[in-house]
C-alpha positions as CSV (number, residue, x, y, z in Angstrom):
1,M,41.7,1.3,122.1
2,A,44.7,-0.9,122.8
3,D,44.1,-4.5,124.1
4,S,40.4,-4.5,123.4
5,R,37.9,-6.8,121.7
6,D,34.3,-6.6,120.5
7,F,31.6,-8.3,122.6
8,L,28.3,-10.0,121.6
9,L,25.4,-11.4,123.6
10,E,22.5,-13.0,121.8
11,I,19.6,-14.5,123.6
12,G,17.7,-16.9,121.4
13,C,14.1,-17.9,122.2
14,E,10.7,-18.8,120.9
15,E,8.9,-16.0,119.0
16,L,8.3,-13.0,121.2
17,P,5.3,-10.6,120.9
18,S,6.1,-7.3,119.4
19,A,5.4,-4.8,122.3
20,P,7.4,-6.9,124.9
21,L,10.2,-7.4,122.4
22,I,10.5,-3.6,121.8
23,H,10.5,-3.0,125.6
24,A,13.1,-5.8,126.3
25,I,15.6,-4.8,123.6
26,D,15.6,-1.3,125.0
27,Q,16.3,-2.6,128.5
28,L,19.0,-5.0,127.3
29,G,21.2,-2.3,125.8
30,K,20.8,0.0,128.9
31,L,21.5,-2.8,131.4
32,I,24.7,-4.0,129.6
33,S,26.0,-0.4,129.2
34,K,25.2,0.3,132.9
35,G,26.9,-2.9,134.0
36,L,30.1,-2.2,132.1
37,N,30.3,1.4,133.4
38,E,29.8,0.3,137.0
39,A,32.5,-2.4,136.6
40,G,34.9,0.2,135.3
41,L,35.4,-1.7,132.0
42,A,36.2,0.7,129.2
43,H,34.2,0.1,126.0
44,G,33.0,1.7,122.8
45,D,29.5,2.0,121.3
46,V,26.7,-0.2,122.5
47,T,24.2,-1.3,119.8
48,T,21.3,-3.7,119.8
49,L,19.5,-5.9,117.3
50,S,16.3,-7.9,117.6
51,S,14.1,-10.2,115.7
52,P,11.1,-12.2,116.9
53,R,13.4,-15.0,118.0
54,R,16.4,-13.1,119.4
55,L,17.6,-10.2,121.6
56,S,21.2,-9.1,120.9
57,V,23.6,-6.5,122.2
58,M,27.0,-5.7,120.6
59,V,29.6,-3.6,122.3
60,S,32.7,-2.4,120.4
61,S,36.2,-2.2,121.7
62,V,35.7,-3.6,125.2
63,A,39.0,-3.6,127.2
64,E,40.6,-6.8,128.1
65,A,40.5,-5.9,131.8
66,T,39.8,-3.0,134.1
67,E,42.7,-0.8,135.1
68,E,44.4,-1.3,138.5
69,V,43.5,1.6,140.7
70,H,45.5,2.8,143.7
71,Q,43.9,5.6,145.8
72,V,45.3,7.6,148.7
73,M,42.7,9.5,150.6
74,R,43.3,11.9,153.4
75,G,41.3,11.7,156.6
76,P,41.1,13.7,159.8
77,A,44.1,15.2,161.5
78,A,46.0,12.7,163.6
79,A,45.3,14.7,166.8
80,I,41.6,14.2,166.1
81,A,41.9,10.6,164.9
82,F,43.7,9.3,168.0
83,D,43.4,10.2,171.7
84,A,46.2,10.9,174.1
85,D,46.8,7.2,174.6
86,G,47.0,6.5,170.9
87,N,43.6,4.8,170.7
88,P,41.5,5.5,167.6
89,T,38.6,7.9,168.1
90,K,35.2,7.7,166.5
91,A,36.5,10.0,163.8
92,A,39.2,7.5,162.8
93,Q,36.8,4.5,163.0
94,G,34.2,6.3,160.8
95,F,36.8,7.2,158.2
96,A,38.2,3.7,158.0
97,R,34.7,2.2,157.9
98,G,33.7,4.5,155.0
99,K,36.7,3.3,153.0
100,G,36.1,-0.4,153.7
101,L,39.2,-0.7,155.9
102,D,40.1,-1.6,159.4
103,V,41.5,1.2,161.7
104,S,44.8,-0.7,161.8
105,D,45.1,-0.2,158.0
106,L,45.2,3.6,158.4
107,V,48.6,5.3,158.1
108,T,49.7,8.7,159.5
109,R,52.1,11.1,157.9
110,Q,52.6,14.7,157.2
111,D,50.8,16.4,154.4
112,E,52.0,19.3,152.3
113,D,50.8,21.8,154.9
114,G,53.2,20.2,157.4
115,K,50.4,18.8,159.6
116,T,50.0,15.2,160.4
117,Y,46.9,13.4,159.1
118,V,45.6,9.8,158.8
119,F,45.5,8.4,155.3
120,A,43.7,5.4,153.7
121,E,45.4,3.6,150.9
122,V,43.1,1.5,148.8
123,S,44.2,-0.6,145.8
124,T,41.6,-2.0,143.4
125,P,43.2,-4.8,141.4
126,S,42.6,-5.3,137.7
127,R,39.7,-7.6,136.8
128,S,39.5,-9.7,133.7
129,A,36.9,-8.7,131.2
130,F,35.9,-12.4,130.8
131,D,34.9,-12.6,134.5
132,I,33.0,-9.3,134.3
133,L,31.2,-10.1,131.1
134,G,30.1,-13.6,132.2
135,S,28.8,-12.4,135.5
136,L,27.1,-9.4,133.9
137,C,25.3,-11.5,131.4
138,E,24.0,-13.9,134.0
139,E,22.7,-10.9,136.0
140,V,21.1,-9.1,133.0
141,I,19.2,-12.0,131.4
142,P,16.9,-12.7,134.4
143,A,16.7,-8.9,135.1
144,L,14.8,-8.2,131.9
145,D,11.3,-7.0,132.8
146,W,8.3,-8.7,131.0
147,P,4.6,-7.9,131.2
148,R,4.1,-11.6,131.3
149,S,6.9,-14.2,131.6
150,Q,7.0,-18.0,131.3
151,R,8.6,-21.0,132.9
152,W,9.3,-24.1,130.9
153,G,10.4,-27.7,131.5
154,A,11.7,-28.3,135.0
155,N,13.3,-24.8,135.2
156,H,12.5,-22.2,137.8
157,E,13.9,-19.3,135.7
158,R,11.4,-17.0,133.9
159,F,11.7,-15.2,130.6
160,G,9.3,-13.7,128.0
161,R,9.4,-17.0,126.0
162,P,11.4,-20.2,126.5
163,V,15.2,-19.5,125.9
164,R,16.7,-22.0,123.3
165,W,20.2,-20.7,122.8
166,I,22.8,-18.2,124.0
167,C,25.6,-16.9,121.8
168,C,28.1,-14.9,123.8
169,L,31.5,-13.9,122.4
170,F,34.4,-11.8,123.5
171,G,36.4,-11.5,120.3
172,N,36.8,-15.1,119.1
173,D,36.3,-16.6,122.5
174,V,33.1,-17.9,124.0
175,V,32.1,-16.2,127.3
176,P,30.7,-18.8,129.7
177,V,27.1,-17.9,130.4
178,S,24.3,-20.2,131.7
179,F,20.6,-19.5,132.1
180,A,17.7,-22.0,132.5
181,D,20.0,-25.0,131.5
182,V,21.1,-23.3,128.3
183,T,24.9,-22.7,128.1
184,S,26.5,-20.2,125.8
185,S,28.3,-21.1,122.6
186,N,29.4,-19.5,119.3
187,V,26.4,-20.4,117.3
188,T,23.2,-18.6,116.3
189,F,20.1,-20.0,114.6
190,G,18.8,-18.9,111.2
191,H,15.4,-18.5,109.7
192,R,13.1,-21.4,110.5
193,V,12.3,-22.1,106.9
194,L,15.0,-20.5,104.7
195,S,18.1,-21.3,106.8
196,P,17.2,-23.7,109.7
197,G,19.7,-25.0,112.1
198,A,22.9,-23.6,113.7
199,H,25.2,-21.1,112.1
200,V,28.7,-20.4,113.6
201,V,29.6,-16.9,114.5
202,E,33.4,-16.5,114.4
203,N,33.4,-13.2,116.2
204,P,31.1,-10.3,117.0
205,A,32.1,-8.3,113.9
206,A,30.8,-11.2,111.7
207,Y,27.5,-11.5,113.6
208,V,25.3,-9.3,111.4
209,S,26.6,-10.8,108.1
210,V,26.1,-14.4,109.5
211,L,22.5,-13.5,110.4
212,E,21.9,-12.1,106.9
213,S,23.4,-15.2,105.3
214,A,21.0,-17.1,107.5
215,H,18.0,-15.0,106.2
216,V,17.6,-12.9,109.4
217,L,17.5,-9.1,109.3
218,G,17.7,-6.8,112.3
219,E,14.6,-4.7,113.0
220,K,16.0,-1.5,111.3
221,R,16.8,-3.4,108.1
222,R,13.4,-5.2,108.2
223,R,11.7,-1.8,108.5
224,E,13.7,-0.5,105.5
225,V,12.9,-3.5,103.4
226,I,9.1,-3.3,104.2
227,N,9.0,0.4,103.5
228,Q,10.8,-0.1,100.2
229,G,8.3,-2.8,99.3
230,I,5.4,-0.6,100.2
231,E,6.7,2.2,98.1
232,R,7.1,-0.2,95.1
233,I,3.5,-1.4,95.5
234,E,2.1,2.2,95.8
235,S,3.8,3.0,92.5
236,E,2.5,-0.1,90.8
237,V,-1.2,0.3,91.9
238,S,-1.3,4.1,92.0
239,G,-2.6,4.1,95.6
240,H,-1.6,4.9,99.2
241,V,-0.9,2.1,101.7
242,D,-2.3,2.8,105.1
243,T,0.2,1.8,107.7
244,P,-0.9,2.7,111.3
245,K,2.2,2.8,113.5
246,R,1.1,0.3,116.0
247,V,0.3,-2.3,113.4
248,F,3.4,-1.5,111.3
249,D,5.6,-1.9,114.4
250,E,4.0,-5.3,115.1
251,V,4.4,-6.4,111.5
252,V,8.1,-5.5,111.6
253,N,8.4,-7.7,114.6
254,L,6.5,-10.7,113.2
255,C,9.1,-11.6,110.6
256,E,12.8,-12.1,110.2
257,W,13.1,-12.1,106.4
258,P,10.2,-9.9,105.1
259,T,8.7,-10.2,101.6
260,V,6.1,-7.5,100.7
261,L,3.3,-9.0,98.5
262,V,0.0,-7.8,97.1
263,G,-3.3,-9.6,97.6
264,R,-6.8,-8.8,96.3
265,F,-10.3,-9.3,97.6
266,D,-13.5,-9.6,95.7
267,E,-15.1,-6.4,94.4
268,E,-18.4,-7.2,96.1
269,F,-16.8,-6.4,99.5
270,L,-16.3,-2.7,98.5
271,A,-20.0,-2.3,99.2
272,V,-19.3,-2.9,102.9
273,P,-18.2,0.1,105.0
274,H,-14.5,0.4,104.6
275,E,-13.9,0.9,108.3
276,I,-14.9,-2.7,109.2
277,I,-13.0,-4.1,106.2
278,C,-9.9,-2.3,107.2
279,E,-10.3,-3.2,110.9
280,S,-10.6,-6.9,109.9
281,M,-7.5,-6.7,107.8
282,L,-5.4,-4.7,110.2
283,T,-6.5,-6.1,113.5
284,N,-7.0,-9.8,112.7
285,Q,-4.5,-10.4,109.9
286,R,-2.1,-7.4,110.0
287,Y,-2.7,-6.7,106.3
288,F,-2.4,-3.1,105.1
289,P,-5.3,-1.7,103.1
290,I,-4.7,0.5,100.1
291,Y,-6.6,3.7,99.2
292,S,-7.0,5.4,95.8
293,P,-5.8,9.0,95.4
294,G,-9.4,10.0,95.9
295,G,-9.6,8.3,99.2
296,D,-11.6,5.2,98.2
297,L,-10.7,1.8,99.4
298,M,-9.1,-0.4,96.7
299,R,-9.3,-4.2,96.3
300,E,-5.6,-4.6,96.7
301,F,-4.0,-5.0,100.1
302,V,-0.4,-5.5,101.4
303,V,0.8,-8.7,103.0
304,V,4.2,-8.9,104.7
305,S,5.3,-12.5,104.5
306,N,8.0,-14.3,106.6
307,G,8.0,-17.3,104.3
308,D,9.9,-18.5,101.3
309,P,9.8,-15.8,98.5
310,T,9.8,-18.5,95.9
311,C,6.4,-19.5,97.2
312,S,4.9,-16.1,97.0
313,E,2.0,-17.1,94.8
314,T,0.9,-19.8,97.2
315,I,1.4,-17.4,100.2
316,V,-0.8,-14.7,98.5
317,D,-3.5,-17.3,97.6
318,G,-3.6,-18.5,101.2
319,N,-3.9,-14.9,102.6
320,E,-6.6,-14.1,100.1
321,R,-8.6,-17.1,101.3
322,V,-8.3,-15.9,104.9
323,V,-9.4,-12.3,103.9
324,R,-12.3,-13.7,101.9
325,A,-13.6,-15.6,104.9
326,R,-13.2,-12.6,107.3
327,L,-14.8,-10.2,104.9
328,D,-17.7,-12.6,104.2
329,D,-18.4,-12.4,108.0
330,A,-18.2,-8.6,108.0
331,K,-20.5,-8.4,104.9
332,F,-23.0,-10.8,106.5
333,F,-23.1,-8.8,109.8
334,Y,-23.6,-5.5,107.9
335,E,-26.4,-6.8,105.7
336,E,-28.2,-8.5,108.6
337,D,-28.0,-5.2,110.6
338,L,-29.5,-3.3,107.7
339,K,-32.6,-5.5,107.7
340,Q,-34.0,-3.3,110.5
341,P,-33.9,0.4,110.9
342,L,-31.5,1.8,113.5
343,D,-34.3,3.0,115.7
344,S,-35.4,-0.6,116.3
345,Y,-32.2,-1.3,118.2
346,V,-32.7,1.4,120.8
347,D,-34.9,-0.5,123.1
348,R,-32.4,-3.4,123.2
349,L,-30.0,-1.1,125.0
350,S,-32.0,-1.8,128.2
351,T,-30.1,-5.1,128.3
352,V,-26.6,-3.4,128.2
353,V,-25.2,-2.1,131.5
354,F,-23.5,1.3,131.3
355,Q,-22.4,1.2,135.0
356,E,-23.8,-0.9,137.8
357,K,-25.0,2.1,139.9
358,L,-25.9,4.3,136.9
359,G,-28.1,1.9,135.1
360,T,-28.3,0.8,131.5
361,V,-27.2,2.3,128.2
362,L,-30.8,3.0,127.4
363,Q,-31.0,5.2,130.5
364,K,-27.8,6.9,129.4
365,T,-29.4,7.5,126.0
366,Q,-32.5,9.1,127.7
367,R,-30.2,11.4,129.7
368,M,-28.3,12.3,126.6
369,E,-31.6,13.2,124.8
370,H,-32.2,15.6,127.7
371,I,-28.7,17.2,127.7
372,A,-27.9,17.5,124.0
373,P,-30.6,20.0,123.0
374,E,-29.6,22.1,126.1
375,V,-26.0,22.2,124.8
376,A,-27.5,23.7,121.6
377,R,-29.6,26.2,123.5
378,V,-26.8,27.5,125.8
379,S,-24.5,27.7,122.7
380,D,-27.1,30.0,121.0
381,L,-27.7,27.5,118.2
382,D,-31.1,27.4,116.4
383,A,-34.0,25.1,117.0
384,V,-33.2,22.8,114.1
385,V,-29.8,22.0,115.6
386,A,-31.4,21.3,119.0
387,A,-34.0,19.0,117.4
388,H,-31.3,17.1,115.4
389,A,-29.1,16.9,118.4
390,T,-32.0,15.3,120.3
391,R,-32.6,12.8,117.5
392,A,-28.9,11.9,117.2
393,A,-28.6,11.4,120.9
394,H,-31.6,9.0,120.8
395,L,-29.8,6.9,118.1
396,A,-26.2,7.4,119.3
397,K,-25.8,4.2,121.2
398,A,-28.1,2.0,119.1
399,D,-25.3,0.3,117.1
400,L,-23.8,-1.2,120.3
401,V,-26.3,-4.1,119.9
402,T,-25.8,-4.6,116.2
403,Q,-23.9,-7.6,115.0
404,A,-21.2,-5.6,113.2
405,V,-20.3,-3.6,116.3
406,I,-20.4,-6.7,118.6
407,E,-17.8,-8.2,116.2
408,F,-15.8,-5.0,115.5
409,T,-16.2,-3.1,118.7
410,S,-13.9,-0.2,117.8
411,Q,-16.4,0.8,115.1
412,Q,-19.1,1.8,117.5
413,G,-20.5,5.1,116.3
414,V,-19.0,4.7,112.9
415,M,-21.4,1.8,112.0
416,G,-24.3,3.7,113.6
417,G,-23.6,6.6,111.2
418,Y,-23.9,4.2,108.2
419,Y,-27.1,2.6,109.6
420,A,-28.7,6.0,110.3
421,H,-27.9,7.1,106.7
422,A,-29.5,3.9,105.4
423,A,-32.6,4.7,107.5
424,G,-32.9,8.1,105.9
425,E,-31.8,10.2,108.8
426,P,-30.6,13.8,108.1
427,D,-26.9,14.0,107.2
428,D,-25.9,16.0,110.3
429,V,-27.6,13.4,112.5
430,C,-25.7,10.6,110.8
431,D,-22.4,12.6,111.2
432,A,-23.2,13.3,114.9
433,I,-23.6,9.5,115.6
434,R,-20.3,8.8,113.8
435,D,-18.5,11.6,115.7
436,Q,-20.0,11.2,119.2
437,Y,-16.8,9.8,120.7
438,R,-14.5,12.5,119.4
439,P,-12.1,13.8,120.5
440,R,-10.9,10.3,121.6
441,F,-7.3,11.4,122.4
442,A,-5.1,14.4,122.5
443,G,-4.9,16.0,119.1
444,D,-7.9,14.1,117.7
445,E,-10.4,16.0,115.5
446,L,-13.5,17.4,117.0
447,P,-17.0,16.4,115.7
448,A,-17.5,17.8,112.3
449,D,-20.5,20.0,112.9
450,Q,-22.5,21.6,115.7
451,V,-25.0,18.7,116.1
452,G,-22.2,16.3,116.6
453,R,-20.6,18.6,119.1
454,C,-23.8,18.8,121.1
455,V,-24.1,15.0,121.2
456,A,-20.4,14.5,122.1
457,V,-20.7,17.0,125.0
458,A,-23.9,15.3,126.2
459,D,-22.2,11.9,126.2
460,K,-19.0,12.9,127.9
461,L,-20.7,15.2,130.5
462,D,-23.2,12.5,131.4
463,T,-20.3,10.1,132.2
464,I,-18.5,12.7,134.2
465,C,-21.5,13.8,136.3
466,G,-22.6,10.2,136.9
467,M,-19.2,9.1,138.3
468,F,-19.2,12.1,140.7
469,A,-22.8,11.5,141.6
470,I,-22.0,8.0,142.9
471,D,-18.8,9.3,144.5
472,E,-16.5,7.4,142.2
473,P,-14.4,10.2,140.7
474,P,-11.1,9.4,139.0
475,T,-8.1,8.8,141.3
476,G,-4.4,8.9,140.7
477,S,-4.3,5.3,139.8
478,S,-7.9,4.6,138.5
479,D,-10.0,6.1,135.8
480,P,-11.9,3.2,134.2
481,F,-14.5,5.4,132.6
482,A,-11.9,7.8,131.1
483,V,-13.4,10.8,133.1
484,R,-10.3,12.9,132.7
485,R,-10.2,12.4,128.9
486,S,-14.0,13.1,128.7
487,A,-13.5,16.4,130.6
488,I,-10.7,17.5,128.2
489,G,-13.0,16.6,125.3
490,V,-15.8,18.7,126.7
491,I,-13.5,21.6,127.2
492,N,-12.0,21.4,123.7
493,I,-15.5,21.2,122.2
494,L,-17.0,24.1,124.2
495,R,-14.0,26.3,123.4
496,E,-15.2,26.1,119.8
497,M,-18.9,26.8,120.4
498,P,-20.3,30.3,119.8
499,E,-21.5,30.6,123.5
500,G,-21.3,28.3,126.5
501,D,-22.5,27.8,130.0
502,L,-20.8,24.7,131.5
503,A,-22.2,25.4,135.0
504,R,-25.8,25.2,133.5
505,L,-25.0,22.0,131.6
506,I,-23.7,20.4,134.8
507,Q,-27.0,21.2,136.5
508,V,-28.9,19.8,133.6
509,S,-26.9,16.6,133.5
510,L,-27.2,16.0,137.2
511,G,-30.9,16.8,137.0
512,A,-31.3,14.0,134.4
513,Y,-29.8,11.6,136.9
514,A,-32.0,12.9,139.7
515,G,-35.0,12.5,137.4
516,Q,-34.2,8.8,137.0
517,G,-34.2,8.3,140.7
518,L,-30.5,8.4,141.5
519,E,-30.0,9.8,145.0
520,F,-27.1,12.2,145.7
521,D,-26.4,15.6,147.2
522,M,-27.0,17.9,144.2
523,A,-25.2,20.9,145.6
524,K,-22.1,19.0,146.8
525,T,-21.9,17.0,143.6
526,S,-22.3,20.0,141.4
527,S,-19.5,21.8,143.3
528,S,-17.2,18.8,143.0
529,V,-17.8,18.6,139.2
530,E,-17.1,22.3,138.8
531,D,-13.9,21.9,140.9
532,F,-12.9,19.0,138.7
533,F,-13.3,21.1,135.5
534,L,-11.4,24.0,137.1
535,G,-8.5,21.7,137.7
536,R,-8.6,20.5,134.1
537,L,-8.8,24.1,132.9
538,A,-5.9,25.1,135.1
539,T,-3.8,22.3,133.6
540,I,-4.6,23.4,130.0
541,A,-3.8,27.0,130.9
542,R,-0.5,26.0,132.3
543,E,0.3,23.9,129.2
544,E,-0.5,27.0,127.1
545,G,2.1,29.1,129.0
546,V,0.0,30.9,131.6
547,S,1.8,31.4,134.9
548,P,0.6,29.6,138.1
549,D,-0.3,32.8,140.0
550,T,-2.3,34.1,137.0
551,I,-4.2,30.8,137.0
552,D,-4.9,31.1,140.7
553,A,-6.2,34.6,140.2
554,V,-8.6,33.6,137.4
555,S,-9.7,30.3,139.1
556,S,-10.8,32.2,142.2
557,V,-13.7,33.7,140.2
558,R,-15.0,30.2,139.6
559,V,-15.8,30.8,135.9
560,I,-15.8,27.3,134.4
561,D,-17.0,28.0,130.9
562,P,-13.9,26.9,129.0
563,K,-13.7,29.6,126.4
564,E,-14.3,32.4,129.0
565,Y,-11.8,30.9,131.5
566,L,-9.0,30.6,129.0
567,M,-9.6,33.9,127.4
568,R,-9.5,35.6,130.9
569,A,-6.3,33.7,131.8
570,H,-4.5,34.7,128.6
571,A,-5.8,38.3,128.8
572,L,-4.5,38.7,132.3
573,E,-1.2,37.0,131.5
574,D,-0.7,39.2,128.4
575,A,-1.5,42.4,130.5
576,R,1.0,41.4,133.2
577,S,3.7,40.7,130.6
578,G,3.1,44.1,129.0
579,E,3.1,46.1,132.2
580,P,4.6,43.9,135.0
581,E,5.3,46.7,137.5
582,L,1.8,48.1,137.2
583,F,0.2,44.8,138.0
584,D,2.6,44.0,140.7
585,D,1.8,47.3,142.4
586,L,-2.0,46.7,141.8
587,A,-1.8,43.2,143.3
588,V,-0.1,44.5,146.4
589,A,-2.7,47.3,146.8
590,Y,-5.6,44.9,146.2
591,A,-4.2,42.4,148.8
592,R,-3.8,45.3,151.3
593,A,-7.3,46.5,150.6
594,A,-8.8,43.0,151.0
595,H,-6.9,42.6,154.3
596,L,-8.2,45.9,155.7
597,G,-11.7,45.4,154.3
598,D,-14.7,43.9,156.2
599,A,-17.4,42.4,154.0
600,S,-19.9,42.6,156.8
601,L,-19.9,46.4,156.6
602,G,-20.9,46.4,152.9
603,C,-19.7,49.0,150.4
604,S,-22.2,51.8,150.8
605,V,-20.1,54.9,151.2
606,D,-21.2,58.2,152.8
607,E,-19.8,60.7,150.4
608,S,-20.1,63.6,152.9
609,L,-17.3,62.0,154.9
610,L,-14.8,61.7,152.0
611,S,-11.6,63.6,151.7
612,E,-10.3,64.5,148.3
613,P,-8.1,61.3,147.9
614,E,-11.1,59.3,149.0
615,R,-13.3,61.1,146.5
616,A,-10.8,60.3,143.7
617,L,-10.8,56.6,144.6
618,L,-14.6,56.5,144.7
619,D,-14.9,58.1,141.3
620,A,-12.3,55.7,139.9
621,C,-14.3,52.7,141.4
622,E,-17.5,53.9,139.9
623,A,-15.9,54.3,136.5
624,G,-14.2,51.0,136.9
625,E,-17.4,49.2,137.8
626,T,-19.1,50.5,134.6
627,A,-16.1,49.8,132.4
628,V,-15.7,46.3,133.8
629,A,-19.4,45.4,133.5
630,D,-19.5,46.7,129.9
631,A,-16.3,44.8,128.9
632,L,-17.4,41.6,130.5
633,G,-20.8,41.9,128.8
634,R,-19.1,42.1,125.5
635,G,-16.7,39.3,126.3
636,E,-13.7,41.7,126.0
637,Y,-11.6,40.5,128.9
638,S,-8.5,42.5,127.9
639,A,-10.7,45.7,128.2
640,A,-11.9,44.6,131.6
641,I,-8.4,44.1,132.8
642,A,-7.3,47.5,131.4
643,A,-10.1,49.1,133.3
644,L,-8.7,47.6,136.5
645,A,-5.3,49.1,135.7
646,N,-6.8,52.5,135.9
647,L,-7.3,52.0,139.6
648,R,-3.7,51.8,140.5
649,E,-3.0,55.6,140.8
650,P,-6.0,56.5,143.0
651,I,-5.5,53.5,145.3
652,D,-1.8,54.3,145.7
653,R,-2.7,57.9,146.6
654,F,-5.3,56.7,149.0
655,F,-2.8,54.6,151.0
656,D,-0.2,57.3,150.9
657,E,-2.5,60.1,152.2
658,V,-5.3,58.4,154.1
659,L,-5.2,56.7,157.5
660,V,-7.8,53.9,157.2
661,M,-8.0,53.2,161.0
662,D,-9.0,56.7,162.0
663,D,-10.0,57.3,165.7
664,D,-13.4,58.5,164.5
665,E,-15.5,55.3,164.2
666,A,-17.8,56.8,161.5
667,I,-14.8,57.8,159.3
668,R,-13.0,54.5,159.9
669,T,-16.1,52.5,158.9
670,N,-16.6,54.7,155.8
671,R,-13.1,54.1,154.7
672,V,-13.3,50.4,155.2
673,R,-16.5,50.4,153.0
674,L,-14.6,52.3,150.4
675,L,-11.9,49.6,150.3
676,N,-14.7,47.0,150.0
677,R,-16.0,49.0,147.0
678,F,-12.5,49.0,145.6
679,A,-12.0,45.3,146.0
680,G,-15.5,44.6,144.6
681,V,-14.5,46.1,141.2
682,F,-12.1,43.2,140.8
683,G,-14.5,40.6,142.0
684,D,-15.9,39.5,138.6
685,V,-12.6,39.6,136.8
686,A,-9.9,37.9,138.9
687,D,-8.4,37.7,142.4
688,I,-5.6,40.1,141.7
689,G,-4.3,39.6,145.2
690,A,-3.2,36.1,144.1
691,L,-0.5,37.8,142.0
692,A,1.1,39.2,145.2
693,R,1.1,36.1,147.3
694,K,4.4,34.7,146.0
695,K,6.2,38.0,146.1
């Protein structure tokens, strides 16, 4: 690009937290690009770079100035723009106003078609890139959005952290920019320890190399260096380094010149559950644990240092001391908790509030003990599973009052599983306690076995029903008890159970609340909870590719057992896809029959009054009723829908050859009853008429 230069803006500040830094650097590039485009200033690629102490954007080949633009725009015909006396009309005034001109600035002349029009001539002069870039930067810096911002000194401006320098260059020249008493220059600042002080940036093209010489790497290079170091360590220790994305991203943004090191903790700590060791290292120190090929935690852990690499031994020693202190605490809590059996902690749950209106966690535990075995029973599981589900529900929340979980809250359930095992509980009870919160998020694993699934359903369903019972369901902006997530969890678990009866479980759950003295309208609350689950099921069906009208047709039956609902939805969707014309015709016929029918008349047909087409329809209805009932009894929803398809020909013939509204009242009533009978065949399968409503 002729007559162009590269541009650089670097905002230097105190160390920024990782998540706000990631958000801000994304904004910075977009705001600069948008501003250049709106100003009409031609430019090349826009790239960004960040470190804990800086946000930078670089733009290649920025034009020296915008192009001068001269526009000629045709307006209304002169005869319309001016009246007989030559005065401008509203048409002329509106045209001029829209172009930012006065009416006197308009000119009239003939256009190519020989007619006279008014024209507006607008000239936009060229603007200097310097002027545009300076103004743009002073607009963008305060426009960055922060979850929390700060003021410092006597300044009124706000930023994520106090701004200490601004480096802003257009080619070799400094672009004047000022923010919070900081004025731009051509210097950046290096690593606090390895290259402290100012470093001159001659031009934007030299910026990255100046940073690297000052021991500062951009986030992409830091990520590469850390990954390379981790790969080296994995090879050296023959293990796998666990790098959760959230923690890894944070570590990348905690350093400017990363050095990947290995520390070790004492072997005695391997006797402590690895979950609390790893949480302590990851959450508190941002160290990465290492696992052996067999999945066992190793003594080694990864430290990413931002210090002087020549002092690595001292850095490792210091981090090992920190780890030792943290793991000493974890070991102490764990051993203290083991001095009492898990069962002894249950009564202490009476001091922990579950929800102000719904009582304590002990009361929730008692309700779960009531619900969990019922989940096993409606799922056709044996008495041993039901008994173990009851025991696991009794112990499920006990670890909430143990010292380890009070310190490491995210390990609730996990620690309970260890304590249950130490107390000699059956393995499936221990696993159920561990898995009770699963699935915790989309794509998470379900509880490992049926006992765990019964307990998880009991826990989640109790929360859902409780919030509806006190009339505090989730809203568009508020769901503090994660009721939506709990409902999705219940659905995903019940889809995998051998049998299910969610409606029955809702009644049991609400009954447990009523048994504890909570007052609410049982019928109304039950209906609301069922509607809520229907909404979640409809959402899942839509995500799985089922069309909206099919979902409406299936939802009308109010089947809320997840497995049955979704099997019905997919069966009807597949049948429609295979024979679209047949189901379109059947939907129209059903809708017509439902419209003409009268439920108050019942469906008892006097066969002596039937004509031949009516007899054929009655025979088809009787066959359909039997076939549908048998198919639904076997859970074969495709077969039930296929049985409905057999009704199309007789109902089409009926409407072609029979006048429903006969003058004879007895015949008319009999025919309406026959249509009631026809519509009734569909009643337990789907509202087929919903398929015709959008036609």
